[in-house]
Structure formats: C-alpha cells, structure tokens
C-alpha positions in Angstrom: 50.3 141.2 51.8 49.6 143.1 54.6 51.6 140.4 57.0 53.9 139.5 54.3 55.3 143.2 55.0 55.1 142.9 58.9 57.4 139.3 58.3 59.8 141.7 55.8 60.0 144.3 58.8 60.9 141.3 62.0 63.4 139.9 59.3 64.7 143.5 57.2 64.6 145.9 59.5 62.2 147.5 57.7 58.4 147.0 56.8 58.6 148.8 52.7 56.1 148.3 50.3 57.1 145.9 46.9 57.4 146.9 44.2 54.9 145.1 42.1 57.4 143.7 39.7 59.3 141.8 43.1 56.1 140.7 44.6 55.0 138.4 41.0 58.9 137.5 40.9 59.3 136.5 44.5 55.2 135.3 44.5 56.1 131.7 45.4 58.1 132.8 48.7 55.1 135.5 49.1 52.8 132.4 49.4 54.8 130.8 51.6 54.4 134.0 54.5 50.9 134.0 54.0 50.2 130.5 54.9 50.0 128.4 51.6 53.0 126.4 51.3 54.9 124.5 54.4 58.1 126.0 54.1 58.5 128.4 57.4 57.5 131.9 57.7 60.6 133.1 58.4 62.7 130.7 55.7 60.0 132.7 53.1 61.5 136.4 54.6 64.9 135.1 54.3 64.6 134.3 50.5 63.4 137.9 50.4 66.3 139.3 52.3 68.4 137.9 49.9 67.3 140.5 46.9 69.8 142.7 46.8 67.6 145.2 44.9 64.9 145.8 47.4 64.4 150.2 47.8 65.1 149.7 51.5 68.0 148.1 50.7 70.0 150.0 48.6 68.9 153.3 50.3 71.4 154.2 52.2 72.4 157.2 55.1 74.5 160.2 54.6 76.6 158.4 57.0 77.8 154.5 56.5 77.9 153.0 59.4 80.4 149.6 58.7 79.9 146.4 60.5 82.6 144.2 60.2 81.1 141.2 60.9 78.4 139.4 59.8 75.8 139.1 62.7 73.1 136.5 63.5 70.2 139.5 65.1 68.0 136.7 65.7 65.3 138.7 64.9 62.6 135.9 64.1 62.9 134.6 67.4 61.4 138.2 68.3 57.6 138.9 67.1 57.9 142.1 68.4 60.4 143.4 66.1 57.4 143.5 63.5 55.2 146.0 64.2 58.6 148.9 64.2 61.5 150.1 65.4 62.1 148.8 68.8 64.8 151.3 70.8 63.4 150.5 73.7 65.9 147.7 75.6 66.9 150.6 78.5 63.2 150.0 79.6 61.4 147.0 78.4 63.0 144.5 75.9 61.0 142.7 73.3 59.4 139.4 74.2 61.4 136.6 73.0 59.2 133.7 71.1 60.3 131.4 73.1 58.7 132.7 76.4 55.2 131.3 75.6 57.0 128.2 75.2 58.4 128.5 78.2 55.3 129.8 80.0 53.4 126.7 78.9 56.0 124.3 80.5 55.6 126.2 84.1 51.9 125.5 83.5 52.3 122.4 82.5 55.1 121.1 85.8 52.3 122.6 88.2 48.9 121.0 86.4 51.0 117.5 86.6 52.8 118.5 90.7 50.4 115.6 91.9 52.2 113.3 89.2 55.6 114.4 89.6 56.5 116.2 92.1 58.0 120.1 90.2 59.6 120.8 93.4 61.4 118.6 94.2 62.1 117.6 90.1 63.4 121.7 89.0 61.7 124.4 91.3 63.8 124.3 94.1 66.8 124.0 92.4 65.4 126.7 89.5 67.2 130.0 91.9 70.4 129.1 92.0 70.4 127.5 88.3 69.1 130.7 86.8 71.6 132.7 89.1 74.0 130.5 87.8 73.2 131.7 84.4 73.2 135.7 85.2 75.9 135.4 87.3 78.0 134.2 84.1 76.4 137.4 82.3 78.5 139.2 85.0 81.2 138.0 85.3 80.8 136.2 88.2 81.6 132.8 89.6 78.5 130.1 89.7 77.4 130.5 93.4 77.8 134.1 93.5 73.7 135.4 92.2 70.6 134.9 95.0 67.3 136.0 92.3 65.3 138.5 94.2 62.1 139.9 93.6 63.2 143.4 92.0 65.8 145.6 92.7 64.6 147.4 95.0 64.3 144.2 97.0 67.9 143.4 96.4 69.5 146.6 97.2 67.2 146.9 100.3 69.0 143.2 101.5 72.4 144.1 101.4 70.9 147.5 103.3 69.8 145.3 105.9 73.0 143.9 106.3 74.6 147.0 108.3 74.3 148.5 111.7 74.1 152.3 110.9 72.5 152.8 114.8 76.0 153.8 117.3 78.7 153.5 114.4 81.2 155.4 113.3 81.4 154.1 109.9 77.6 155.1 108.7 78.4 157.4 105.6 76.6 155.8 102.7 78.0 157.2 98.9 75.9 157.9 96.0 75.4 160.2 92.9 72.5 162.3 91.7 72.2 160.1 88.8 71.4 157.3 90.9 67.8 155.8 89.7 65.4 157.3 92.2 65.2 153.7 94.1 68.0 153.6 95.4 67.8 157.0 96.5 64.8 156.7 98.0 66.0 153.2 100.1 69.8 155.4 101.2 66.9 157.6 102.7 65.4 155.8 104.2 68.5 154.3 106.2 68.5 158.1 107.0 65.9 157.3 109.3 68.6 154.1 110.9 71.4 156.2 111.7 73.1 156.7 108.2 74.5 159.1 106.6 74.2 159.0 102.8 76.8 161.9 100.9 75.2 162.0 97.2 77.9 163.0 94.8 76.6 165.7 92.7 77.0 166.3 88.8 77.8 169.0 87.6 76.4 169.0 84.2 73.3 166.6 84.5 75.2 164.0 82.4 78.1 163.0 84.2 79.8 162.2 87.5 83.6 163.4 88.1 85.8 160.7 89.2 87.7 162.7 91.6 84.3 163.8 93.7 83.4 160.1 93.7 86.7 159.6 95.5 87.3 162.3 97.3 84.2 161.5 99.1 85.3 157.9 100.0 86.3 158.3 103.5 87.7 156.2 106.8 83.4 156.9 108.0 82.2 155.5 104.2 80.9 151.7 104.7 79.1 151.9 101.2 79.5 153.0 98.2 76.8 152.2 96.0 76.3 153.8 92.4 74.7 153.5 89.2 77.4 151.6 86.4 74.9 153.2 83.9 72.5 156.2 84.5 69.4 155.8 83.4 69.4 159.7 82.7 72.4 160.0 80.7 73.8 156.5 80.3 76.8 157.7 82.0 79.1 154.5 82.9 81.3 155.1 85.9 85.0 153.6 86.0 84.8 150.8 88.3 87.8 149.5 89.1 89.5 152.9 90.9 86.3 153.4 92.7 86.6 149.9 94.3 90.1 150.2 94.6 90.1 153.7 96.9 86.7 152.3 99.1 89.0 148.9 99.7 92.1 150.8 101.0 89.4 152.7 103.5 87.9 149.6 104.3 84.3 149.9 102.6 82.1 148.1 100.3 80.8 148.5 97.0 78.0 148.3 95.0 76.9 148.5 91.6 73.2 148.8 90.3 74.6 147.6 87.1 70.5 147.0 85.4 71.3 149.1 82.4 74.2 147.7 81.6 74.0 143.5 82.2 73.0 143.0 79.2 74.6 145.8 76.9 78.3 146.1 78.5 80.4 143.3 79.3 80.8 143.1 82.7 84.1 141.8 84.8 82.1 141.2 88.8 85.1 138.8 89.5 87.7 140.8 87.7 86.6 143.6 89.5 86.9 142.2 93.1 83.1 144.3 93.6 81.1 143.4 96.3 77.4 143.7 95.5 75.7 143.9 91.8 72.1 144.4 91.5 69.8 144.3 88.4 67.0 143.1 86.5 65.8 141.0 83.9 63.3 143.8 81.8 65.5 145.3 80.2 68.8 144.4 78.1 68.4 140.6 79.4 65.1 140.4 77.2 63.6 139.0 80.3 61.0 141.3 80.7 59.0 142.0 84.5 59.8 139.1 86.2 63.5 139.0 88.3 65.4 141.1 90.0 69.1 139.7 91.2 71.9 140.1 93.5 75.8 139.0 93.1 77.5 139.0 96.2 81.7 138.4 96.5 81.6 135.2 97.3 84.3 135.4 100.1 82.3 138.0 101.7 78.5 136.3 101.7 79.1 134.1 105.0 80.5 137.4 106.9 76.8 139.3 106.2 73.7 138.2 108.1 70.7 140.4 106.1 67.9 141.3 108.5 65.9 141.1 105.4 65.4 137.9 105.4 63.4 134.0 105.1 62.9 130.8 105.2 64.5 130.0 102.0 67.7 131.8 103.2 67.6 129.1 106.5 70.4 126.4 106.6 67.6 123.5 107.0 64.9 125.1 105.6 62.2 122.3 105.6 63.1 122.0 109.4 61.0 125.1 109.5 62.8 125.3 113.2 62.1 128.3 115.6 64.0 131.6 116.0 67.0 132.5 115.7 67.7 132.4 112.4 70.2 129.8 111.0 71.1 131.3 107.6 72.9 128.7 105.4 76.5 129.9 104.2 75.6 130.2 100.1 74.4 133.2 98.5 70.9 131.9 99.2 71.5 133.6 102.5 70.3 136.5 100.9 66.8 134.6 100.1 64.0 135.8 101.5 60.2 134.0 100.9 59.2 131.5 98.1 60.7 132.3 94.4 58.3 133.2 92.1 58.4 130.3 89.3 56.3 131.4 86.7 59.1 134.6 86.3 61.8 131.6 86.8 60.3 130.2 83.3 60.2 133.2 81.8 63.6 134.7 81.7 65.4 131.6 80.2 64.7 132.2 76.6 65.9 135.5 76.5 69.2 135.0 78.7 70.0 131.4 76.2 69.9 134.4 73.6 71.7 136.8 74.6 74.3 134.0 76.2 74.4 132.8 72.4 75.1 135.8 70.5 78.0 136.6 73.4 78.3 139.6 75.5 81.7 141.1 73.2 79.5 141.0 70.0 76.6 142.8 72.1 79.1 145.5 73.4 80.8 146.2 70.4 77.9 146.6 67.7 76.3 148.6 71.0 79.2 151.0 70.4 79.0 151.2 67.2 75.3 152.2 66.8 75.4 154.7 69.2 78.3 156.2 68.1 77.3 157.1 64.9 73.8 158.0 66.4 76.1 160.1 68.4 76.9 161.7 65.5 73.8 162.0 63.5 72.7 163.7 66.6 75.4 166.1 66.9 75.6 166.6 63.0 72.2 168.0 63.3 72.8 170.5 66.2 70.5 168.3 68.6 71.2 168.3 72.0 73.1 165.1 73.3 72.8 164.7 77.2 74.8 161.4 77.1 78.9 161.7 77.2 80.1 162.1 74.2 83.1 159.5 75.2 82.0 155.9 74.2 84.4 154.9 77.3 81.6 156.6 78.9 78.6 155.6 77.9 76.4 152.7 77.8 74.3 151.2 75.8 71.4 154.7 75.0 71.9 158.0 74.2 69.6 160.7 75.0 68.8 163.7 72.5 67.1 166.7 74.3 63.2 167.5 73.2 61.5 170.3 74.4 58.5 168.0 75.1 59.4 164.7 75.5 56.0 162.8 75.7 54.9 164.9 72.5 58.1 163.3 70.6 57.3 160.3 71.9 53.4 160.0 71.0 54.7 160.9 67.2 57.2 159.2 66.6 55.2 156.4 67.9 52.8 157.0 65.0 55.5 157.0 63.0 56.5 153.0 64.5 59.7 154.4 66.1 59.5 153.1 69.9 61.7 154.9 72.6 60.8 156.5 75.8 61.8 160.2 77.3 62.2 161.4 80.6 62.4 164.9 82.5 65.1 167.2 82.0 66.5 164.3 79.8 64.8 164.6 76.5 64.7 161.2 74.6 65.9 157.9 75.4 67.1 155.6 72.3 69.0 152.2 72.3 69.4 150.3 70.1 70.9 146.5 70.8 72.3 143.4 68.5 68.4 142.1 67.0 68.2 145.9 65.4 69.5 146.1 62.1 71.4 149.0 60.6 69.1 150.5 58.1 66.7 150.2 61.2 68.9 152.7 63.3 69.8 154.6 60.5 65.5 155.0 59.7 64.7 156.4 63.0 67.1 159.0 63.6 66.0 160.1 60.3 62.6 160.0 61.3 63.4 161.5 64.7 65.2 164.3 62.2 61.8 165.1 59.8 59.9 165.2 62.9 61.9 167.2 64.4 61.9 169.9 61.8 
C-alpha cells in the first residue's frame, strides 16, 4: 500500500490515501502496482489516475489555473517525484530514471576499452555532440558551444581573452543581482587592470534597463549579466543591451544558468556574444557540466589564456609551445573532458528536447503567474517581478526565517530552498502538475498562518 501511494504521487502529483471502496474496486491495478502482475507500475498508476472521483482529483483551489493543452509531463521518468512536491528546479533538477542506464553505459564502455577504443568510437566526439544539443536549447547554431567543467570556468575562459592592463577599454559592466561567482571572478580581474562597474538595484528585485544602458560607454569591453537573477528571478531585456554594447564596441555575456531549460533563449537572433551556464538546474542534467556558447563569427578572433591541450589545432601531436588554437569552438576547451559527466546529462537533455521549450516556457509563465496571484492575495511580500515578461521560472516569497520555513515545508514533503534577504525560492517545472502547485501554496499558507 505504501508503494501504491508513492507511485500515485509520482503519476498524479499527490499522495492521498485511497478510500476503502476505491482500493477494493481497483485492487487489480493496486496489486499490479506492488508487483504481482506483469504490467508496468507506471501503467497501473495511469489507470488509477483515470478515476476522476478520487478525492485529490476532485479537490479544487480557490483560484483555478487554466490548462489549455494536455501536457505529457513525463512524470514516470523522474522517480524523485514520488517523494513529495519538487519545486527545486532552480537549484537541483530531479534525476531522470534513464540516468542510471546512461551511467552504466559509460561504465561498460570503460570496461571494454581494450577491445573497443572508447576514445576513438565515442568519447572524443562526445563533448561536441552534447554541446550541439545544448546549443539548440540556447537558440544557437551547431559548433557554437564548448562543454566546460562548470560555469565559473566558462566565465574565466572568457575573461582570459581580454587584456585589461594598459588598455583604456577595460570596463566590465555587471549588476548587483548577479550570482556571486561572477562577482568574485570580475573582482579578481580588477587586480589585472579591469575596472568593474556593478549597476545597482534600488529594490533588490530588478535593475533598471536605463541604468544598464547608461553604464555602457566607449571604455566598456564587456557587459556580463545574469539573464535571470538567482535572487529574484528578474529577467533582463537582452536586445537593447546587445544593441547598445555593440554600438559602443563592447561584447555581451549572459549567465543563463537560471533561464536555460525554463525560458526560450534566442542566442543567434539576439546576436549575443557569450552564454554561460550548467546542467544542474532546469536541464535536469545533475551537477555534471558547464557550457560556454561563443558567437560563431567571433570564435577565431579570441585566444583564451585559460587553455589546455584539447584546445590545440592538433592535440595528438603533443607539440611544444607556442599554442596553436584550433579554428573551432574547441579552442575554448582546456584539459581532458569529464566523460561520465557527459553521459549523465544525456537523459535530461533528451526529455527537455522532446517536451519542447515553447511548452515548458508557457507552462512556467502560467503557473508562476498563478503563484504570484495567490501570494499577493494572501498579503505576502513577493521578491520577484510582477510582470511575467520580466520574470524567469521562479517565485521568491519573503519569510522571516527562511531556513526554518524550508525545514517545516520539507517535513510536509514540499521541497523548496531559500536565500538570505530573499526568502523562499519556489519553481514549478513542466513535470509538476497544477494540483502539486496548488497543494504546495496551500501548505505554505497553512504553515505561515
């Protein structure tokens, strides 16, 4: 019975006990769920889900969310969803079930390396293949993404392309809402001659576009911003920033860690120069890979000082310096790639591709808008933009003691996190049902009261 409830949450989004009558009527399916019949557990749970009189299907929240199209939420592919209400995609996406098989495939390739050269048959090209799949999700062309160990290394690779000393064009424009790693890296560049201007946020939620544009002048070499802020889910307006920067002779880098996989991105259309991010959050790839997108017509103009043998034009020549960069995006590589990390990201990328970014973004906008309405109706302080066009996939709700509230919610199987001065961070993704979002917000209301 306990396993039946877990699977019911996984498929339906809520673990409610069956009334005795329903359990007897569906005993055949229930027994199948616990393993006494050859049909799959998932199919059995789908049968149970079709019963519209189940109490958790019947129940409605005070304000309805309208789902225009039937979405295949792929819930059976995420076993973690059976444990509770997962609203943590801004931090750690749930593991796809297929990740286990993918990692075993890595082990098998390694084990049989002596009979079939894994490097020659798959591993050497794997970074480029995964990079192309990520490039597609970023709205970029093939051969525009180089896999990185993490986003900090990706950013440092870009920073190493600039010579800040003795150069009047040495200003980096950032904002106060950027992730600390970005701020630390740019602060370190000040020791190499860079001038860093962090555009302030008056409310801790947004940054005025006019202030960003005003900061970009003829001494600016790079504008480096979070596309969506980890603190407030504020989303910058990309196109006017790129237009202003390019007119002033500067390049633009966007940290899309909090937007890739939740928001449609248009790297090629925007003509943005760099994008950095990673797979741990909305892409459901785990703490595996970072990535760096470089505008294709810009790649051969840059020579990153943060480099390694894989970036060489002929890496297997093992030539002595000076460095001779390859003429592709691989020039932004460093050393030997993390092959197990590449295997681990594949199932999540495939699911995101198949669900589609248009569907994912539409669902995110619809549900975060409902969450904003719910929070404001309850008189809560919301630390995210009210305008859906200025917001990413998260909603930040202020509470006095964030860690304590996170713990209390986890005790009721609602999984969120918090940040100092921000409050709770709550993020529905495509796999969450509307009922889960309602339930999470109602549990939060009950916990606050």
